[in-house]
N, C-alpha and C positions, 0 to 999 in steps of 0.2 A: 338950204337956208343957213345962214351963218350962225355959228354958235351952238349948233345941235350936233351932239355926238352921235355917230351912226348907230351905235349900239343902243342908244336911247330912242331912236326914231321908231315910232309905232307904225305898223302897217294896217291900213283899213281896207276893207272890201266894200265897194258901193255897188248895189244891185238895183237897177231901175231900167224900165223900158223907154223912159223919156230922155232922149239924147241931150236936150237942152238942160234939164235938171242935172244930169250926169256931169256935163261940162262945167256948170256953175258951181256945184257942190264940190267937185274934184278940185277945181282951181282954188276955191276958198280953203279947203282942208289942207291942200299942199302949201298954200301961202302960210298957213299956221304951223307948218313943219311936219305934217304927216306924209307918209308914203301911201298912195291910193291906187288900188287896182280895181277894175270895173268889170261888170257883167251885165248883160241885157235882160236876163231872166234867171229863174232859179236853177234850171238845168245847166246853163252855162256856168253859174256860180259853183255848182257841185263839181263840175269838171275841174275848175280852178282849185277847189279845195283839196282835190286829190294830189295836186302838185305842191301847194303851200297853204299853210293855215295862218290867217291874219290875226291880229290882236283884237279886232272888233269888226263886226259886220253891220252895215247900214243897208236896210232892205225895204223896197217898196212892197206893198201887200198884193195889189192887183197887177199881175203880169202874164203875158202869154207863155206857152210852153209849160211853165211851172210857177204857181203863185208863191207868195211869201210864206203863207201858212205851211205849205208842203215842204218848202225849203227848210224852215226852222225845225220841222219835225225830223227831217233827215239829219240836220246838224246836231240835234239833241240825242239822236239815237246812235251817233258815231262817237266812240270814246276819244278819238283824236280831236274832235271839234266841240264836244258837249260843253266845254268850259267857256267857249268864246261868247262874249257879250253880243247880243243882237238888238239893234235899234230898228223898230218899224217906222217907216214913213208912209202915211196914208191920207188920202183925201176924205176918207170915211171917219167922221169925228164923233159919231154917236157913242154913248157909254157902252152899249153892247158890243160895238166894234172894238173899242179899247180892251174890254174884258176878254173878248175872244182872242185878240192878239197877244195879250199877256198870258192867258191860259195856255196858248199854243206853245209858249216857251220864249217869247221875246222879253227882254229886260226893260225896254222903254218903248213907249208908243207916242210918236210925234205926229201931229195933224198938219197936213199941207193946207195952205201955205204956211211956212214957218220962217222965223228970223234966223239967219245964218249963225248968229251968236248963240241962240238957244241950242242949235244943233251941236256946236262946238262945246258948249257947257255940258250937255248930256254925254257927249263922247268922252270928255275929260273925266266926268264923274264915274262913268261906267268903267273906264280903264283903271281908275284909282281903286274902285271896288274890286275889280278882278285881281289887281296887284295885291291888295290886302288879303284876299282869299288865298292866293298862291303863297304869300309869305306865311300865313297862318298854317297852311297845310305843310309847308316846308319846316316850320318851327316845331311841329309835332310829328315830324317825319319818322322818327324812330320810336314813337310812342305806341304805334300799332303792332300787329303781329310781324315778326321778322320775315322779310321777303326770302322765299326759298328759290334757289336757282339750281340748275344742273351742276354736277360736280366737275371740278377741274376746268373751270372756265378760264380760258386764256385770251386776253385782249392784246391786240397789236398796240404799239405806242400811239398810233394815230387814233385808234378807237378809245384808248384811255384818255387822251386829250379831249375827244368829243364828249365822252360820258361825264368828264369833270365839268364841262361847260353846260351840259344838259342838267346836271345836278344843281347848277347855279340858277336854273330857271330860264336859261337863254333859249330863244327860238332858233330853229335850224338855219334860217337865213342869216341871223346875226353870227352864229357859229361859223357859217360859210365865209362871211366877210372877214372874221378874225383869222381864220386859217387859210384864207385866200384860195378857196376852191369853190366849186359850184354848189348850190343848195342841194341839187340832186345827189352829189357825192356824199354830203352829210347825211341825207335821208338814207342812202345806201348803207353807210356805216351804222346808223341807228338800227336799220332793219337787220343787218348782220348780227349786231349785239343782241337784239331781241331773239334771233334764232339760236345764238350760242347759249343764252341764259335760260330760254324758255319762258321769258317774261312776256307780258301782253301789251305794254304801252310805255311811253316815255316816263310817265309818273312812277311806275314800278321800277324802271331802269334807274331813275334818279334816287329813289329810296335805297335800292340795292347798292348803288355807288357810295352813298353816304354811310350806310350801315356796315359795308365791308371796308370802309375807310379808303376807298379808291378816289374819293373826291376830297 
């Protein structure tokens, strides 16, 4: 879509076993400037999440193989995905259904049928909220205990460039586009740096980069 900077383009994951809904919602969201990847059930979504982490997940509740509740539990238990906003789509609109969905870990519960504009508004609201949270965490990034890493950590020039972009809060796919390599290559660099430093995740890596003035 014209006028959208590739680094600003948010990637959404749409998980639903209804191919018609997938097609309609995907087209609508892509028309609004989002990148959309799709999965037919929770198990397929988890496999995709091992390869790439989207900015937001839109998920049906009742699906074969793995339902939305189980998927969200897996998302919240994984440090790589626990921060990702999740919007539930469900034909079950009773208050107890909404409560269960939100208690499971979803951020928003939308009842089918829904207006496309409502979905887009909820997507934009959730993305803004997630962005505010990330900025808040980054603004206080040096306020917590100093990150401790292994001694004599040496990064290659490429790793240094990657960690600087990680510290800016950029996703692996955006870093890959900037550096003109595959996302898997960036993931490999991040993994190597985690191994070198003994850190546990990208957030700690970003904190270390800022505190050690590498970023």
